[in-house]
C-alpha positions in Angstrom: 99.5 52.6 124.4 99.0 55.7 126.7 98.8 58.3 124.3 95.6 56.3 122.4 94.2 55.6 125.7 94.0 59.2 126.5 92.4 60.2 123.5 89.8 57.1 123.9 88.9 58.2 126.6 88.6 62.4 125.5 86.6 60.9 122.6 84.5 58.2 124.7 83.4 61.7 127.0 82.2 63.6 124.0 80.6 60.7 122.3 77.3 62.0 122.9 78.0 65.3 121.2 79.5 63.3 118.0 77.4 60.2 117.4 74.4 62.3 115.7 71.9 61.1 112.9 73.3 62.3 109.6 73.5 65.3 108.3 75.4 66.3 111.0 74.2 69.6 113.1 76.3 72.6 113.6 76.2 72.7 117.1 77.3 75.4 119.8 80.2 73.5 121.4 81.3 76.7 123.1 80.5 76.0 126.8 82.4 72.0 126.0 85.7 73.7 124.2 87.7 76.3 126.0 91.1 78.1 124.6 93.6 79.1 126.8 93.4 83.0 126.5 96.3 86.0 126.9 96.5 89.5 126.2 100.1 89.6 125.7 102.2 87.0 123.7 100.9 83.3 123.3 102.8 79.7 122.7 101.7 76.0 121.9 103.7 73.2 121.8 104.1 69.5 122.0 105.4 69.7 125.4 104.3 71.8 128.6 108.1 72.7 129.6 109.1 74.3 126.6 105.6 76.3 125.8 106.6 77.8 129.6 110.3 78.7 128.3 109.1 80.6 125.4 106.4 82.3 127.4 109.3 83.2 129.5 111.2 85.1 126.7 108.2 86.8 125.8 107.2 88.1 129.2 111.4 89.2 129.4 110.4 91.3 126.3 111.9 88.8 123.5 109.6 88.4 120.5 108.3 85.8 118.7 111.2 84.4 117.2 113.3 84.6 120.3 110.5 82.5 121.9 110.6 80.1 118.8 114.5 79.3 119.2 114.0 78.8 122.7 111.6 76.4 122.0 113.0 74.4 120.0 116.3 73.7 121.7 114.4 73.2 125.1 112.0 70.5 122.9 115.6 68.7 122.0 115.8 68.1 125.5 112.0 67.1 126.6 110.9 65.9 123.5 113.4 63.7 122.1 111.3 61.5 119.7 111.0 64.7 117.7 112.5 67.9 118.8 115.9 67.6 118.0 118.9 69.3 116.8 120.0 66.3 114.7 117.4 67.0 112.3 115.6 69.8 110.2 112.3 71.2 109.3 110.4 74.6 107.7 109.7 77.8 109.4 107.3 80.5 108.9 108.2 83.6 110.1 105.7 87.0 110.0 107.3 90.2 110.5 105.0 93.0 111.8 107.8 95.3 111.2 107.6 94.8 107.4 104.3 93.2 107.0 105.9 89.8 105.4 106.1 86.3 105.6 109.1 84.4 105.2 110.0 81.1 104.4 112.9 79.0 106.0 113.7 75.9 105.1 116.3 74.1 107.3 115.6 70.3 105.9 117.8 68.3 105.7 120.5 67.6 102.4 121.5 64.2 101.3 125.3 63.8 101.8 127.5 64.0 98.6 128.2 60.5 98.8 124.6 59.8 98.3 123.5 58.1 95.2 120.1 57.0 93.1 119.8 53.0 94.1 121.9 53.6 97.4 119.2 51.3 99.1 118.5 48.8 96.4 119.8 45.1 97.0 120.9 42.6 94.7 117.2 41.8 94.0 116.3 45.4 93.0 114.3 45.7 96.3 114.8 48.2 99.0 116.9 47.1 102.0 114.3 49.2 104.6 116.9 48.8 108.0 119.6 50.3 105.6 116.9 53.3 104.6 115.7 53.6 108.1 117.6 53.0 110.7 121.8 53.1 109.9 124.4 55.8 109.6 123.5 56.2 105.9 119.9 57.0 106.8 121.2 60.2 108.1 120.5 63.6 105.8 122.9 66.4 107.3 121.2 68.2 109.8 119.7 71.5 109.5 117.9 72.7 112.9 120.8 74.3 114.1 121.7 76.7 111.3 118.1 77.7 110.4 117.4 78.7 114.3 120.5 80.4 114.1 119.8 82.1 110.4 115.9 83.3 111.7 117.4 84.6 115.4 120.3 86.8 113.3 117.3 88.5 110.9 114.7 88.7 113.7 115.8 88.0 117.1 116.5 90.2 119.4 118.2 88.3 122.3 121.5 86.5 121.8 121.9 82.7 121.4 123.2 82.0 124.8 120.4 83.8 126.6 118.3 81.9 124.7 119.5 78.1 125.2 120.3 78.5 128.6 117.2 77.3 129.8 117.5 73.8 127.5 121.0 73.2 128.9 119.8 73.7 132.4 116.9 70.8 131.5 119.4 68.8 130.0 122.2 69.3 132.8 119.9 69.1 135.8 117.3 66.8 134.5 113.9 66.5 133.4 110.9 64.6 135.9 110.1 61.8 133.0 106.1 63.1 131.6 103.7 60.8 131.3 104.6 61.2 127.3 108.1 60.2 127.7 107.7 57.3 130.4 105.3 55.5 127.5 107.6 56.3 124.9 110.3 54.7 126.9 108.3 51.5 127.3 107.2 51.7 124.0 110.3 52.2 121.6 112.6 50.1 124.5 113.6 47.1 122.2 114.2 49.7 119.1 116.2 52.2 121.5 118.4 49.3 123.2 119.4 48.4 119.9 122.2 51.4 120.1 124.4 51.1 123.3 124.7 54.7 123.1 121.1 55.7 123.5 119.7 52.9 125.7 122.5 54.6 127.9 121.2 58.1 127.9 117.3 56.7 128.1 117.5 53.7 130.2 118.8 52.9 134.1 122.0 50.8 134.7 119.8 48.0 135.7 118.0 48.3 132.4 114.6 49.7 133.2 113.4 52.8 131.6 113.0 55.3 133.7 109.5 56.0 134.8 107.0 58.9 135.7 108.5 61.4 137.8 111.9 59.8 137.2 114.6 62.3 136.8 116.3 62.1 133.6 119.7 63.8 132.9 121.3 64.4 129.6 124.6 65.1 130.6 126.0 64.6 127.0 123.2 66.6 125.5 123.8 69.3 127.8 127.3 69.4 126.4 126.4 69.9 122.9 124.1 72.6 123.6 126.8 74.7 125.5 129.1 74.4 122.8 126.4 75.8 120.5 125.9 78.6 123.4 129.4 79.5 123.4 130.0 79.3 119.5 127.3 79.5 117.9 126.3 77.1 115.1 130.0 76.7 114.0 130.0 74.6 116.8 127.8 71.9 115.4 128.9 72.4 112.1 132.7 72.9 112.1 133.7 72.6 115.9 134.1 69.6 118.5 130.2 68.7 117.7 131.4 68.1 114.1 134.4 66.1 114.9 132.4 63.7 117.1 129.9 63.2 114.4 132.2 62.8 111.5 134.0 60.1 114.0 130.8 58.4 114.2 130.1 58.1 110.2 133.8 57.0 109.3 134.0 54.1 111.9 130.0 53.1 111.6 130.4 53.4 107.6 128.3 56.5 107.1 128.1 58.5 104.2 128.2 62.6 106.3 131.4 63.9 105.8 132.8 67.5 107.7 132.3 69.1 104.0 129.0 67.5 103.7 128.3 69.8 107.4 130.4 72.5 106.5 128.5 73.1 103.1 125.0 73.1 104.6 122.9 75.7 103.6 119.3 77.2 105.0 117.2 78.3 101.9 115.0 81.2 102.2 112.3 80.6 99.6 108.9 82.3 98.6 105.7 81.2 100.6 102.7 79.7 98.4 99.4 81.5 99.1 96.5 81.6 97.9 92.7 82.8 99.2 89.7 81.1 100.9 86.4 82.7 101.3 88.3 86.0 102.3 91.2 85.2 104.2 94.7 84.8 103.4 96.7 81.2 103.3 100.2 81.2 103.4 102.1 77.8 103.9 105.2 76.1 103.0 106.7 75.7 99.5 108.6 72.7 98.0 110.4 70.3 99.4 107.5 70.5 101.7 104.2 69.2 100.1 102.3 70.5 102.2 101.6 74.3 101.7 101.0 73.1 97.7 98.6 70.7 98.4 97.1 72.5 101.6 96.1 75.4 98.9 95.0 72.8 96.4 92.6 70.9 98.2 91.3 74.2 99.8 91.0 75.9 95.8 88.6 72.5 95.3 86.8 73.2 98.2 85.7 76.6 97.8 83.5 75.9 94.7 81.4 74.6 97.4 79.8 75.2 101.0 81.0 72.0 103.7 79.1 74.6 105.9 75.8 74.1 104.2 76.3 69.9 104.3 77.6 69.7 108.1 80.8 69.1 109.8 81.6 65.7 109.2 78.5 64.8 107.4 78.9 61.8 105.1 78.7 64.6 102.1 81.7 66.8 103.5 83.6 63.6 104.3 82.7 63.0 100.8 84.2 66.1 99.5 87.1 65.9 101.7 88.5 62.2 100.8 88.0 62.9 97.0 89.9 66.2 97.1 92.5 64.4 99.5 93.2 61.8 97.0 93.6 64.2 94.0 96.1 66.2 95.8 98.2 63.0 96.7 98.3 61.6 93.7 99.8 65.2 92.2 102.2 64.7 95.2 103.6 60.9 93.9 104.6 62.7 90.7 105.5 66.3 90.8 106.5 67.5 94.2 110.7 67.2 94.7 113.3 69.6 95.9 113.0 72.7 93.3 116.4 72.9 92.9 117.1 69.5 91.6 113.3 69.6 89.9 110.8 71.7 88.2 107.7 71.6 90.2 105.0 73.2 88.4 103.7 75.4 91.9 101.6 78.1 89.5 99.5 74.8 88.1 99.3 73.2 91.1 97.9 76.1 93.6 95.8 77.9 90.9 91.8 78.6 91.2 91.2 77.0 87.8 92.9 73.6 88.5 90.8 73.8 92.1 88.1 74.1 90.2 89.0 71.0 87.8 89.3 69.0 90.7 85.8 70.0 92.2 84.2 69.1 89.0 85.0 65.7 89.0 83.6 65.2 92.6 80.4 63.2 92.1 78.0 63.2 94.6 77.4 60.3 96.6 79.6 58.3 93.9 83.3 57.7 95.1 86.3 57.1 92.8 88.6 54.7 93.6 92.0 55.5 93.7 93.0 53.2 90.8 91.0 55.6 88.3 92.8 58.6 89.6 96.5 59.5 88.2 98.1 62.8 88.8 97.5 65.4 86.7 99.1 66.7 83.9 100.7 70.2 84.7 99.1 73.2 82.0 100.0 77.2 82.0 97.1 78.7 83.2 97.2 82.4 82.6 97.4 85.2 85.1 105.7 59.1 111.3 107.7 61.6 114.3 107.6 65.5 113.9 106.8 68.0 116.3 104.9 71.2 115.4 105.2 74.7 117.7 103.3 78.2 117.3 104.7 81.4 118.5 102.4 84.9 118.2 103.8 87.9 120.3 101.8 91.6 121.0 104.1 93.2 118.7 102.4 91.6 115.5 104.8 88.8 114.7 104.6 84.9 114.7 106.2 81.6 114.1 104.7 78.8 112.4 107.7 76.0 113.0 107.8 72.3 112.3 110.8 70.1 112.4 111.6 66.6 113.2 113.6 63.5 113.1 111.2 61.8 110.6 110.7 58.3 112.7 110.0 58.5 116.0 113.7 58.9 118.0 115.0 59.2 114.0 117.5 56.7 112.6 118.0 55.1 116.7 121.7 56.6 115.3 123.7 58.5 118.2 127.4 59.6 118.3 128.9 58.9 121.4 129.6 62.0 123.6 126.9 64.3 121.5 123.8 62.6 123.3 121.2 63.9 120.8 119.5 61.7 118.2 119.7 61.4 114.3 117.1 61.7 111.7 116.5 58.8 109.4 115.4 61.7 106.9 117.1 59.7 103.5 113.9 57.3 103.5 111.8 60.2 103.1 113.5 60.5 99.0 112.5 57.7 96.6 114.5 55.0 97.6 113.1 53.2 94.5 110.3 55.4 92.9 107.2 54.1 92.7 107.8 51.8 96.2 106.3 53.3 99.5 108.4 55.2 102.1 108.1 54.2 105.6 105.1 56.2 106.0 103.1 54.4 103.0 104.1 57.6 100.7 104.4 56.9 97.0 106.6 59.6 95.4 108.3 59.8 92.4 111.9 60.5 89.8 111.1 64.1 91.2 112.1 62.7 94.3 114.6 60.3 93.4 117.9 60.6 95.5 120.9 62.7 94.6 123.6 64.2 96.1 122.7 67.7 97.9 119.0 67.3 97.6 116.2 67.8 100.4 113.6 65.1 100.4 110.2 66.1 99.8 108.4 66.9 103.1 104.6 66.7 104.4 105.5 69.3 106.9 102.9 72.1 106.8 103.4 75.3 109.1 100.8 77.6 107.8 99.5 80.9 109.1 95.9 82.4 107.7 96.0 85.8 107.5 92.7 88.8 108.3 93.3 92.2 106.9 96.6 91.5 106.6 97.7 90.7 110.1 98.3 87.0 111.8 94.8 85.5 112.6 95.5 81.5 112.9 99.1 79.8 113.3 99.0 76.2 113.1 100.9 72.9 112.3 100.9 69.5 112.9 103.1 66.1 113.8 102.0 62.9 112.0 103.9 62.3 108.5 101.8 62.2 105.3 98.7 62.6 107.7 100.2 66.2 108.5 98.6 67.9 105.5 95.2 67.1 106.0 95.0 67.7 109.8 96.3 71.4 109.1 92.9 71.2 106.4 90.6 70.1 108.7 91.5 72.8 111.3 91.7 76.0 109.1 88.4 74.2 107.6 87.2 74.5 111.5 88.0 77.7 111.7 87.2 79.0 108.3 84.4 77.5 107.0 82.6 76.2 110.6 83.3 79.2 112.7 84.7 76.7 115.4 87.1 78.5 118.2 90.1 77.1 118.2 89.7 74.6 121.1 86.6 73.0 118.7 88.9 73.2 115.6 91.3 71.2 117.3 89.5 68.4 119.1 86.8 67.4 116.9 87.5 63.9 114.7 89.7 63.8 111.4 89.7 61.4 108.4 92.5 60.6 106.3 93.0 60.0 102.6 96.3 59.8 100.8 95.1 57.6 97.4 96.9 55.0 98.1 96.3 52.9 99.6 92.7 53.5 98.9 91.5 53.9 102.3 89.5 56.5 103.9 90.7 56.7 107.8 88.4 58.0 110.2 88.9 58.8 113.9 86.5 57.6 116.6 83.6 59.7 117.2 82.4 59.9 113.7 78.7 59.2 113.9 77.7 55.4 112.8 75.3 57.0 110.8 78.1 58.5 108.8 79.9 55.8 108.9 77.3 53.5 107.1 76.0 56.3 104.2 79.9 56.4 103.2 80.1 52.7 103.1 77.2 52.7 100.9 79.0 55.0 98.5 82.1 52.6 98.4 84.2 54.5 100.5 86.9 52.3 101.9 86.0 53.4 105.6 88.6 52.1 108.2 88.6 52.8 111.4 92.2 54.3 112.5 94.8 55.8 115.4 94.8 59.8 116.2 95.8 61.8 113.0 98.3 64.6 113.9 98.7 66.5 116.7 97.8 70.7 115.9 99.5 73.3 117.9 97.5 76.4 117.0 96.9 79.8 118.1 94.9 82.6 116.8 94.3 86.6 117.1 90.7 87.2 117.9 89.7 90.9 118.5 92.7 92.5 121.0 93.6 88.6 122.7 95.0 85.5 121.7 93.5 82.3 121.8 95.3 79.3 121.6 95.0 75.2 122.1 96.9 72.2 122.0 95.3 69.0 120.5 94.8 66.5 123.1 95.2 63.7 120.8 98.7 63.6 122.3 99.8 63.8 126.0 102.4 66.5 127.3 101.0 68.9 125.0 100.7 72.6 126.1 99.5 76.1 125.2 100.6 79.3 127.9 99.6 82.6 127.5 100.0 85.4 129.2 
């Protein structure tokens, strides 16, 4: 409630800017949107305490990876609905030392006891409660090992030092922020379904901790202390692992000691392309985000959105059409590349992008029912959080991690203090049937032991002359990809500063259902034109929450999306 209300206030203030006769004009927003500026380093995250901790690490001589590790552990305390040690995600690291960008996949893995039809009932329908809100919905977490792998390769500071601020926040307590206070009210019934979770987030009399109250998370402090002292082994083989396995055995979960011990982080080759002279680098499968970001950019590069006007009917028409083709391909071709062959070269080729563009008919909408996943050709030569970090040496981190739904599976092993993911719902429990985020998957994303579920997370970097220029990403489930797409376009295509690029209204189409989601603030004239062209326009709540940074000349500029409370960009 408060999240949406805050954004509606912002949009109401900006309405005179947006409500213009179509086509939309490119106007100067400079006096209305101001990025955060710094000279030495910068952090953008969804929670201000975590951002401040990351900047302090930079001030104390740490690099971008050191700061990212500290931010990630701090968010596990301050943003419990998404920050985590019980989930997983993806990370891009640009190393100034060798000029390369590395992609780390620490996505959850299906336990060995998983099976293809494990969530189907006697009638062959998906048992959604078991797939989403039970111990059987939990994938083997990857966050702790993922952070350790990156720190071991690129970090300069010991884990114990970087995790200390998070331990202090959990042990001594945090002042409940506006966003957290709202979440504890909105999710009260769900959170109280677990007595262990209720004991953490609600007072003895059952009331939620309110704005400004001190929330102590003693069990989480213990878990973090174990990791600080023993490293990742505490989580995957030590006392934390013992508590997780005991909980799974008692509650009928699937994860075992062997599953935890055998979890591995995958270093993968980033997906890359170019757009108008800039290098685009993003996450490869099992994230679908980078593939389809590049696919859509390749299609849109064949026209000039800038000449059409930002958020004009013609520009939105082109966005919606390419989005439909991308999400249709996602439904069939994307999955864990260790288990299925993903036609990356074809999906990310300039030629296929051109073919998609040539299918777009001006002022004529193609119904989703007429769009099918493409056929590969070999051409010749809903709760997640994201944060971004850049340092003065030229290193950068783009990291997106999640529990899947807000507060994950609503499962917590007694004594551990952290929430567990429900990432098993990101598999196709029944190919062709939408998951909890409304996304359709196929056989490529069917459940298999050890497999990683398909994701929409899209940590992304844009390089200019070989150096990080834009670092961005977003939460938002299936809407992540389109939020990142529009942020990149706003910067490169429309020459916006990062505050403008992060704040203006967005649209979203994911093929099925056939709906064009539009945030408030888009001109009524534009919406009427889109409806005349048979776009199924639907008013939608906020789309994503980007945390974005840029290197502009000799300074850093950053901005935290105003769509979520508590977020902050801090620079020095």
